[in-house]
C-alpha positions as CSV (number, residue, x, y, z in Angstrom):
1,X,2.0,4.6,20.0
2,X,2.4,7.4,22.5
3,X,2.0,4.9,25.4
4,X,4.8,2.9,23.8
5,X,7.1,6.0,23.5
6,X,10.0,6.5,25.8
7,X,12.1,9.1,24.1
8,X,10.2,11.9,25.9
9,X,12.0,10.9,29.1
10,X,15.0,13.1,29.9
11,X,18.2,11.1,29.3
12,X,16.6,8.2,27.4
13,X,17.4,8.2,23.6
14,X,16.2,6.2,20.6
15,X,18.6,3.4,21.1
16,X,17.6,2.8,24.6
17,X,14.0,3.0,23.6
18,X,14.6,0.2,20.9
19,X,16.4,-1.9,23.5
20,X,13.3,-1.7,25.7
21,X,11.1,-2.7,22.9
22,X,13.2,-5.6,22.1
23,X,13.3,-6.8,25.8
24,X,9.5,-6.8,25.7
25,X,8.9,-3.4,27.4
26,X,6.2,-2.0,25.0
27,X,4.3,0.4,27.2
28,X,4.7,3.0,30.1
29,X,2.9,0.4,32.3
30,X,5.5,-2.3,31.4
31,X,8.3,0.2,32.4
32,X,6.5,1.4,35.5
33,X,6.0,-2.2,36.8
34,X,9.4,-3.4,35.7
35,X,11.5,-0.3,36.5
36,X,14.2,-2.3,38.3
37,X,14.2,-5.0,35.7
38,X,14.8,-3.0,32.5
39,X,17.8,-0.9,31.6
40,X,17.0,2.8,31.0
41,X,20.4,3.7,29.7
42,X,21.7,7.0,30.9
43,X,18.4,8.1,32.4
44,X,18.0,8.2,36.2
45,X,15.3,5.9,37.4
46,X,13.8,8.6,39.7
47,X,13.3,10.8,36.6
48,X,11.9,7.9,34.7
49,X,9.3,7.3,37.2
50,X,8.4,11.0,37.6
51,X,8.0,11.4,33.8
52,X,5.9,8.4,33.5
53,X,3.7,9.6,36.3
54,X,3.3,13.0,34.5
55,X,2.7,11.2,31.2
56,X,-0.3,9.4,32.5
57,X,-1.8,12.5,34.0
58,X,-1.1,14.7,31.0
59,X,-2.6,12.1,28.5
60,X,-5.7,11.8,30.7
61,X,-6.2,15.7,30.7
62,X,-5.3,15.9,27.0
63,X,-2.4,18.3,28.1
64,X,-0.3,18.7,24.9
65,X,2.1,21.0,26.5
66,X,3.9,18.4,28.4
67,X,4.3,16.1,25.3
68,X,5.2,19.1,23.1
69,X,8.3,19.6,25.2
70,X,9.3,15.9,25.2
71,X,8.5,15.0,21.6
72,X,9.4,18.1,19.6
73,X,8.5,18.3,16.0
74,X,10.3,15.2,15.0
75,X,8.3,12.8,17.1
76,X,5.0,14.8,17.5
77,X,3.3,12.2,15.1
78,X,3.4,9.5,17.9
79,X,0.7,11.4,19.8
80,X,-1.7,11.7,16.9
81,X,-4.2,9.0,17.6
82,X,-4.3,9.9,21.3
83,X,-5.0,13.5,20.6
84,X,-7.1,13.1,17.5
85,X,-10.1,14.1,19.4
86,X,-8.4,17.3,20.6
87,X,-6.8,18.1,17.2
88,X,-7.0,21.4,15.3
89,X,-6.0,21.3,11.6
90,X,-4.8,24.8,10.9
91,X,-3.8,26.9,7.8
92,X,-3.7,30.7,7.3
93,X,-3.7,32.8,4.2
94,X,-2.2,36.3,3.8
95,X,-2.2,39.4,1.6
96,X,1.4,38.6,0.7
97,X,2.9,40.7,3.5
98,X,5.0,39.4,6.4
99,X,3.6,41.2,9.4
100,X,0.8,39.8,11.6
101,X,-1.5,42.3,10.0
102,X,-1.1,40.4,6.7
103,X,-3.3,37.5,7.8
104,X,-6.4,37.5,5.9
105,X,-8.1,34.1,6.9
106,X,-7.5,31.5,9.3
107,X,-8.9,28.1,8.4
108,X,-9.6,25.6,11.1
109,X,-11.0,22.0,11.1
110,X,-11.4,19.8,14.1
111,X,-12.3,16.7,12.3
112,X,-16.0,17.5,12.0
113,X,-16.5,21.2,11.6
114,X,-14.6,23.7,9.4
115,X,-14.4,27.3,10.5
116,X,-12.9,30.3,8.7
117,X,-12.0,33.5,10.6
118,X,-11.8,36.4,8.4
119,X,-9.8,39.7,8.7
120,X,-12.1,42.6,9.6
121,X,-14.9,40.2,10.9
122,X,-13.8,37.6,13.5
123,X,-10.1,37.0,13.3
124,X,-9.7,38.2,16.9
125,X,-11.4,35.0,18.0
126,X,-8.5,32.8,17.2
127,X,-6.6,32.7,20.4
128,X,-9.6,31.6,22.5
129,X,-10.6,28.9,20.0
130,X,-7.1,27.5,19.6
131,X,-6.6,27.3,23.3
132,X,-9.2,24.6,23.6
133,X,-7.1,22.0,21.6
134,X,-4.2,19.7,22.6
135,X,-2.6,19.4,19.2
136,X,-2.1,21.6,16.2
137,X,-1.6,20.0,12.8
138,X,-0.2,22.1,10.0
139,X,1.7,21.9,6.8
140,X,5.0,24.0,7.1
141,X,3.4,25.7,10.0
142,X,6.5,25.7,12.2
143,X,8.2,28.1,9.7
144,X,5.2,30.1,8.5
145,X,1.7,29.8,10.0
146,X,2.6,29.7,13.8
147,X,5.1,32.5,13.6
148,X,2.8,34.7,11.6
149,X,0.0,34.0,14.1
150,X,2.3,34.9,16.9
151,X,3.0,38.3,15.4
152,X,-0.8,38.8,14.9
153,X,-1.5,37.8,18.6
154,X,1.6,38.6,20.5
155,X,0.3,37.5,23.8
156,X,-0.7,33.9,22.4
157,X,1.8,31.1,22.7
158,X,1.2,27.7,21.1
159,X,1.5,25.2,23.9
160,X,0.0,22.3,22.1
161,X,1.7,19.4,20.5
162,X,2.6,20.6,16.8
163,X,2.5,18.0,14.1
164,X,4.0,19.8,11.1
165,X,3.4,17.6,8.2
166,X,6.0,19.1,6.0
167,X,9.0,17.7,7.8
168,X,7.1,14.7,9.1
169,X,6.2,13.4,5.7
170,X,9.8,13.9,4.5
171,X,10.7,11.3,7.1
172,X,9.0,8.7,4.9
173,X,10.4,10.0,1.6
174,X,7.4,12.3,0.7
175,X,8.6,15.9,0.0
176,X,7.3,19.0,-2.0
177,X,4.6,21.5,-1.5
178,X,1.1,20.5,-0.1
179,X,-0.6,20.5,-3.5
180,X,2.0,18.3,-5.0
181,X,1.9,15.7,-2.2
182,X,-2.0,15.8,-2.4
183,X,-1.8,14.9,-6.1
184,X,0.9,12.3,-5.4
185,X,-1.4,10.6,-2.9
186,X,-4.5,10.8,-5.1
187,X,-6.2,13.6,-3.1
188,X,-8.4,15.7,-5.4
189,X,-9.7,19.2,-5.0
190,X,-12.9,20.9,-6.2
191,X,-13.2,22.4,-9.7
192,X,-13.2,26.0,-8.2
193,X,-9.9,25.4,-6.3
194,X,-8.0,22.8,-8.3
195,X,-4.6,24.3,-9.4
196,X,-4.9,27.3,-7.1
197,X,-1.8,28.4,-5.0
198,X,-0.7,31.0,-2.5
199,X,-0.7,33.8,-5.1
200,X,-4.3,32.9,-6.2
201,X,-5.3,33.3,-2.6
202,X,-3.6,36.8,-2.5
203,X,-5.3,37.9,-5.6
204,X,-8.8,36.6,-4.4
205,X,-8.4,38.7,-1.2
206,X,-7.5,41.8,-3.2
207,X,-10.5,41.4,-5.4
208,X,-12.6,41.1,-2.3
209,X,-11.2,44.1,-0.5
210,X,-10.8,46.4,-3.6
211,X,-13.8,45.4,-5.7
212,X,-16.2,44.1,-3.1
213,X,-16.3,40.7,-4.8
214,X,-18.0,38.4,-2.5
215,X,-17.6,35.5,-4.8
216,X,-13.8,36.0,-4.5
217,X,-14.0,35.6,-0.8
218,X,-16.3,32.5,-1.1
219,X,-13.6,31.0,-3.3
220,X,-10.9,31.9,-1.1
221,X,-12.7,30.3,1.8
222,X,-13.2,27.2,-0.2
223,X,-9.5,27.0,-1.0
224,X,-8.6,27.5,2.7
225,X,-11.1,24.8,3.7
226,X,-9.5,22.2,1.3
227,X,-6.1,23.2,2.8
228,X,-7.1,22.2,6.3
229,X,-9.5,19.4,5.6
230,X,-6.9,17.5,3.6
231,X,-4.5,17.7,6.3
232,X,-6.5,15.1,8.3
233,X,-5.8,12.4,5.7
234,X,-2.2,13.3,5.5
235,X,-1.8,13.1,9.2
236,X,-3.3,9.6,9.3
237,X,-1.1,8.6,6.4
238,X,2.1,9.9,8.0
239,X,1.3,8.2,11.3
240,X,0.6,4.8,9.7
241,X,3.7,4.7,7.8
242,X,6.0,6.0,10.5
243,X,4.6,3.6,13.0
244,X,5.5,0.7,10.6
245,X,8.9,2.1,10.3
246,X,9.5,2.8,14.0
247,X,8.2,0.0,16.0
248,X,8.8,-3.8,15.6
249,X,5.0,-4.4,15.8
250,X,4.2,-1.4,13.5
251,X,2.1,-3.4,11.1
252,X,-0.1,-4.8,13.8
């Protein structure tokens, strides 16, 4: 889908993109080879060529920063398959505060391995780990997780493509909190974490820090793990349905 995307080109909007598709121009290569044949609307052809050249190079390097600027939150889903092997599913828990110091755990999943960074142990490793990925997938992360992490690590900036599944799923009519959406789509959780929410995560952290309850921490980590692991299914679901809605050949 990413190589069929043209809206990241400055001056080229969704209507022109649809016209290109209708004229048989389905890929960057089609447009590169037929730049004098296809209409690019208000975009300047020299800009189109330059952007396509940068697109090829950025995709080859898995440089998400270039596509982040061009796609924004609304169209980040288009890059999901191409960046799936460089994707970090992310979710944080806090102690209920709003400062960066309030972050208690950072759950991360790369499609194979789950890692949980814990306050007082290894939270400081996050910026180095995150910098190795081209795409971040979150749920409501644009409004909560990423701003909180930027407070905690003021020198760190998220240059990756950001697929925030909260607004992305709303594009296909699926709204509500993460747990509600999981149930709606038939995703189940473990017995220890089923029915838990953010307030439970806060209570578990307090039990761990005030009472030294290691089991509370283990349950919190299990809860955080399911938050991030389940994002992989939701990302695939959102991509499949948005592609069907967006491109004429979406069901192929």
